[in-house]
C-alpha positions in Angstrom: 19.8 8.3 3.6 16.0 8.3 3.1 13.9 11.2 2.1 10.1 10.9 2.8 7.9 13.2 0.7 4.5 13.7 2.5 6.1 12.3 5.6 3.5 13.7 8.1 0.6 11.7 6.6 -0.3 8.5 8.4 1.7 6.3 6.0 4.7 8.6 6.2 4.7 8.5 10.0 4.5 4.7 9.9 7.4 4.4 7.4 9.5 6.7 9.6 8.7 4.5 12.7 9.7 1.4 10.8 13.0 2.8 9.6 13.9 4.1 13.1 13.2 0.6 14.5 15.0 -1.2 11.7 18.3 0.8 12.1 19.4 4.4 12.7 19.1 5.6 9.1 19.4 9.2 8.3 15.9 10.5 7.4 14.7 13.8 5.9 11.0 14.4 6.2 9.3 16.8 3.8 5.7 18.0 4.1 3.6 21.1 3.7 1.9 20.5 7.1 3.1 21.6 10.5 4.9 19.0 12.5 2.2 16.8 14.2 2.4 16.2 17.9 3.2 12.5 17.3 6.4 13.5 15.5 7.7 16.3 17.7 9.5 14.1 20.1 11.1 12.1 17.3 12.4 15.2 15.7 13.6 16.7 19.0 15.3 13.6 20.3 16.7 11.8 17.3 19.6 13.3 15.5 19.0 11.1 12.5 15.8 12.9 11.5 15.3 16.3 10.1 12.3 18.2 8.7 12.1 20.5 5.7 8.9 22.4 4.8 7.7 22.2 1.2 5.3 24.9 0.4 3.0 25.1 -1.5 3.6 21.4 -2.1 6.2 19.0 -0.9 8.0 18.8 -4.3 9.1 22.4 -4.0 11.5 21.4 -1.3 13.4 18.9 -3.6 15.7 21.6 -4.8 17.0 22.1 -1.2 18.0 18.4 -0.8 21.7 17.4 -0.6 21.8 16.1 -4.2 25.5 15.3 -3.9 24.6 12.2 -1.9 24.9 9.2 -4.1 21.9 6.9 -4.4 19.8 8.2 -1.5 16.3 6.7 -1.6 13.3 8.9 -1.9 9.9 7.5 -0.7 6.9 9.3 -2.1 3.7 9.3 0.1 2.2 11.9 -2.3 -0.9 11.5 -4.4 -0.2 9.6 -7.7 -0.3 12.7 -9.8 3.1 13.8 -8.4 4.9 10.4 -8.7 6.0 10.5 -12.4 7.7 13.9 -12.1 9.3 12.9 -8.8 10.6 9.7 -10.3 12.2 11.7 -13.1 13.8 14.1 -10.6 15.3 11.1 -8.8 16.7 9.7 -12.0 18.2 13.1 -13.0 20.1 13.0 -9.7 21.0 9.4 -9.6 18.7 8.6 -6.6 16.6 5.6 -5.8 12.8 6.0 -5.7 9.8 4.2 -4.4 6.1 5.1 -3.8 2.8 3.7 -2.4 1.3 4.0 -5.9 -2.5 4.0 -6.0 -2.5 4.4 -9.8 -1.6 1.6 -12.1 -1.7 4.0 -15.1 1.1 6.1 -13.5 3.1 3.0 -12.6 3.0 1.8 -16.2 4.3 5.1 -17.3 7.1 4.8 -14.7 8.0 1.4 -16.2 9.0 3.1 -19.4 11.8 4.8 -17.5 13.5 1.4 -16.9 16.4 1.9 -19.4 17.2 5.4 -18.0 17.1 4.0 -14.4 19.6 1.3 -15.3 21.9 3.8 -17.0 21.7 6.0 -13.9 22.2 3.0 -11.5 19.0 3.9 -9.8 16.5 1.5 -8.2 12.8 2.3 -8.7 10.0 0.3 -7.0 6.4 1.3 -7.7 3.2 0.5 -5.9 4.7 -0.5 -2.6 2.5 -1.0 0.5 -0.6 -3.2 1.0 -2.5 -3.4 -2.2 -1.3 -3.8 -4.9 2.1 -4.0 -3.1 2.3 -7.1 -1.0 -0.7 -8.4 -2.9 1.3 -8.5 -6.1 4.4 -9.9 -4.4 2.3 -12.6 -2.8 0.5 -13.5 -6.0 3.8 -13.9 -7.8 5.2 -16.0 -5.0 2.4 -18.5 -5.0 2.4 -18.6 -8.8 6.1 -19.5 -8.7 6.1 -22.0 -5.9 2.6 -23.6 -5.8 2.4 -26.6 -8.1 -0.7 -27.1 -10.3 -2.0 -23.6 -9.3 -5.1 -22.6 -11.3 -6.2 -19.3 -9.7 -5.4 -16.7 -7.0 -8.2 -14.7 -5.5 -7.1 -12.1 -3.0 -9.5 -10.7 -0.4 -8.2 -7.7 1.6 -9.8 -4.9 3.7 -9.4 -2.5 6.5 -12.5 -2.8 8.8 -13.4 -1.5 12.3 -13.4 -3.9 15.2 -16.6 -2.2 16.4 -18.7 -1.6 13.2 -21.4 1.1 13.4 -24.3 1.3 11.0 -25.1 2.2 8.3 -21.6 1.9 6.7 -19.9 -0.3 9.3 -16.7 1.5 8.3 -14.0 3.6 10.0 -11.9 6.2 8.1 -8.3 4.9 8.0 -7.4 6.1 4.5 -8.1 9.3 2.7 -11.6 9.4 1.4 -10.6 10.4 -2.1 -8.5 7.3 -2.5 -11.3 5.1 -1.2 -13.8 6.5 -3.7 -11.2 6.1 -6.5 -10.9 2.4 -5.7 -14.7 2.1 -5.7 -15.1 3.5 -9.2 -13.4 2.7 -12.5 -12.3 -0.8 -13.6 -10.7 -3.6 -11.7 -8.0 -5.4 -13.7 -8.0 -9.2 -13.5 -6.3 -12.1 -15.3 -8.6 -14.7 -16.8 -7.5 -17.5 -19.1 -4.2 -15.8 -19.6 -5.6 -12.4 -20.6 -6.2 -9.1 -18.8 -9.9 -8.4 -18.4 -11.6 -5.3 -16.9 -14.4 -5.6 -14.4 -16.4 -2.5 -13.2 -15.7 -1.8 -9.6 -18.3 -3.1 -7.1 -20.1 -5.0 -9.9 -19.8 -8.4 -8.3 -20.4 -8.8 -4.5 -19.9 -12.2 -2.9 -19.8 -13.5 0.6 -16.5 -14.6 2.3 -16.3 -16.3 5.7 -13.4 -15.1 7.9 -13.0 -16.8 11.3 -13.4 -14.2 14.1 -15.4 -11.8 11.8 -18.1 -14.0 10.4 -19.5 -13.5 6.9 -18.0 -10.5 5.1 -18.8 -9.1 1.7 -16.1 -8.9 -1.0 -16.3 -6.7 -4.1 -13.8 -6.0 -7.0 -12.2 -2.6 -6.6 -9.8 -0.8 -9.0 -6.0 -0.8 -8.6 -5.6 -3.8 -6.3 -3.8 -6.0 -8.7 -1.4 -3.3 -10.0 1.1 -3.8 -12.8 1.3 -7.6 -12.0 -1.5 -8.4 -14.3 0.3 -7.1 -17.4 3.4 -9.3 -17.3 4.0 -11.3 -14.2 0.8 -13.2 -13.3 -0.2 -15.9 -15.7 -2.8 -17.8 -13.7 -6.3 -16.4 -13.0 -5.9 -13.5 -10.6 -8.4 -11.2 -8.9 -8.5 -8.7 -6.1 -11.6 -7.9 -3.9 -12.0 -5.5 -1.0 -13.6 -6.9 2.2 -16.3 -5.0 4.1 -19.1 -5.9 6.6 -22.4 -6.9 5.2 -24.5 -3.9 4.0 -21.6 -1.6 3.4 -21.4 -1.9 -0.3 -25.2 -1.6 -0.8 -25.3 1.6 1.2 -22.2 3.1 -0.4 -23.5 2.4 -3.9 -27.0 3.8 -3.2 -26.2 6.8 -0.9 -22.6 7.8 -1.3 -21.5 7.2 -4.9 -24.7 9.1 -6.0 -23.6 12.3 -4.2 -22.2 15.3 -6.2 -18.9 14.9 -4.2 -18.7 11.2 -2.9 -15.4 11.7 -1.2 -16.7 14.7 0.8 -19.9 12.8 1.7 -17.9 9.8 2.9 -15.6 12.1 4.9 -18.5 13.7 6.7 -20.4 10.6 7.7 -17.5 8.4 8.9 -15.4 8.6 12.1 -11.7 8.6 11.9 -9.8 5.6 13.2 -8.7 6.1 16.8 -7.8 4.2 20.0 -11.5 4.2 20.8 -12.6 3.2 17.3 -9.7 1.1 15.9 -9.3 -1.0 12.8 -7.9 -4.3 11.7 -6.4 -5.3 8.3 -7.4 -8.7 6.8 -5.4 -10.1 3.9 -6.3 -13.5 2.4 -4.8 -15.4 -0.5 -7.2 -18.0 -1.8 -5.4 -20.6 -3.9 -7.3 -22.9 -6.2 -5.5 -25.9 -7.7 -6.2 -27.9 -10.8 -7.2 -30.8 -8.6 -10.1 -28.7 -7.3 -8.5 -28.3 -3.8 -8.6 -24.8 -2.3 -6.0 -23.4 0.2 -6.4 -20.1 2.0 -3.4 -18.2 3.5 -4.2 -15.2 5.8 -2.5 -12.3 7.4 -3.7 -9.8 10.0 -2.5 -6.3 11.1 -3.8 -4.6 14.3 -4.0 -1.1 15.5 -0.8 0.2 17.2 -1.8 1.8 20.6 1.8 2.8 21.5 2.3 5.2 18.6 -1.4 5.7 17.7 -1.0 4.3 14.2 -4.0 2.6 12.4 -3.7 -0.9 11.2 -4.1 0.4 7.6 -1.2 2.8 8.0 0.9 0.2 9.8 0.4 -2.4 7.1 1.1 0.1 4.3 3.9 1.9 5.9 5.7 -1.1 7.4 5.6 -3.0 4.1 7.0 0.1 2.3 9.6 0.5 5.1 10.7 -3.1 4.5 11.1 -2.5 0.8 13.2 0.6 1.5 15.6 -1.4 3.7 15.8 -4.0 0.9 16.9 -1.2 -1.5 19.5 -0.1 1.1 20.8 -3.7 1.5 21.2 -4.1 -2.3 18.4 -6.7 -2.6 16.7 -4.8 -5.4 18.1 -4.6 -8.9 18.7 -1.4 -10.8 15.9 -0.4 -13.1 12.1 -0.1 -12.5 10.2 -2.8 -10.8 6.8 -3.5 -9.3 6.6 -5.4 -6.0 5.7 -8.5 -7.9 9.4 -8.6 -8.8 10.5 -8.6 -5.2 11.0 -11.5 -2.8 7.7 -11.9 -0.9 9.2 -13.9 1.9 12.0 -11.3 2.4 9.4 -8.5 2.7 7.2 -10.5 5.1 10.3 -11.5 7.3 11.4 -7.9 7.6 7.9 -6.7 8.6 7.7 -9.5 11.2 11.1 -8.6 12.6 9.9 -5.0 13.4 6.2 -5.5 13.8 6.0 -8.8 15.7 2.7 -9.0 17.6 0.8 -6.5 15.5 1.3 -8.5 12.3 0.3 -12.1 12.5 -1.0 -15.1 10.5 -4.7 -15.3 10.4 -6.1 -18.7 11.2 -8.5 -19.8 8.4 
C-alpha cells in the first residue's frame, strides 16, 4: 500500500499515474485541497485509490491511516519543513518513507535516523525526483563505472518550448521553491572537498542541440546529500535557462520584497498551449582531457495534462516507490545516490516510453 501526502499537487498526481500504470497498487491520497477534476475519474473508477482530507494540513490525517498495515510506504509531496516529523511518524509505525526533498539540510537530519530505521525494518529514501534525485543517482553511477573520470558537471532545467520575453520561462514548479533554489549556496565537490558557491554567481553558456545556446547557473540543492559522502570526483549542478533569463531574474525579481509572489504574477502556468520540456545532461570529463555528454529529455504529457517537470519528478519518484515495494532498497536511510541508477531509468522508461527519451548531443 502507498500513501501519498499532498497527492493533489502536480507531483502527487504524476506519482499516482505512474503507480497505477506500473501495477494496481492500493493507494491512499491525502490532501487539504478539494479533489481536482483530473483526479475525479480515477477516484470514481478505480477501487485501488481512496482519498482522505487532511485539514488544516495533510499531516493531520495521518492518525486516520490503517497503522496496522506492515511496511506500507508513505510518499511525501509536502514542503520540506514537514518531512522530518513525517519520517519520524513512519518509523514509529514501522512504515517505509520517501520524499521529493528540496532541502539538503532536512535530508541530512533524516540521515541521523538510520539506526532507528534499521531497527524498525523501515526503508527511508530522501530527495527522490529529478534534482537532486536522479542527478545524484546518475553522478554516483558514472563515478563507479566510468574509468579515469575527473569531473561530473550536471546541467538540468525545465524550459518552455515557446519562450516569451522577458523571462523566457513557464511556471511548472511552485514559485517559492524556484526562488529558494536561486538563493543560498550551491554545494559542489572540488579536489575531494565540499565547497559552497553562491547561487547564480557563475553563469556560462551551454550548447544543446535543438535548443541552441542556453545559460547555466549554479543553484542550491541540486547535488543533495551526495556531495557529503558518495561523490569523490569534482561534481557540480547547474540549472539551464534561455539567454537573458538569469540577468532579468537577478535584477528585477530577486530585488522584490516578495520574489516568489513577483515570479508568480509575471509568469504563465504550464499548459497544453504553453508546454515545457526537461533537459538533463551529464557532462563527464576524463583525466585524458576527453569530454563525454549523456543527455535525457522529458516532454509534456497531453493525455493527462501533466507538465514535463511533474512527469520527470513524479515518475522518478514512482519508480523508486516500486523499487521499495520489490525489496530492491535496503532498510535504513538512503539518498538516491545509493540506488541503482539503471534500475530507476529502466522503470521510468517502461512506463513513460515516448515522453522520456535520450537527448542526442
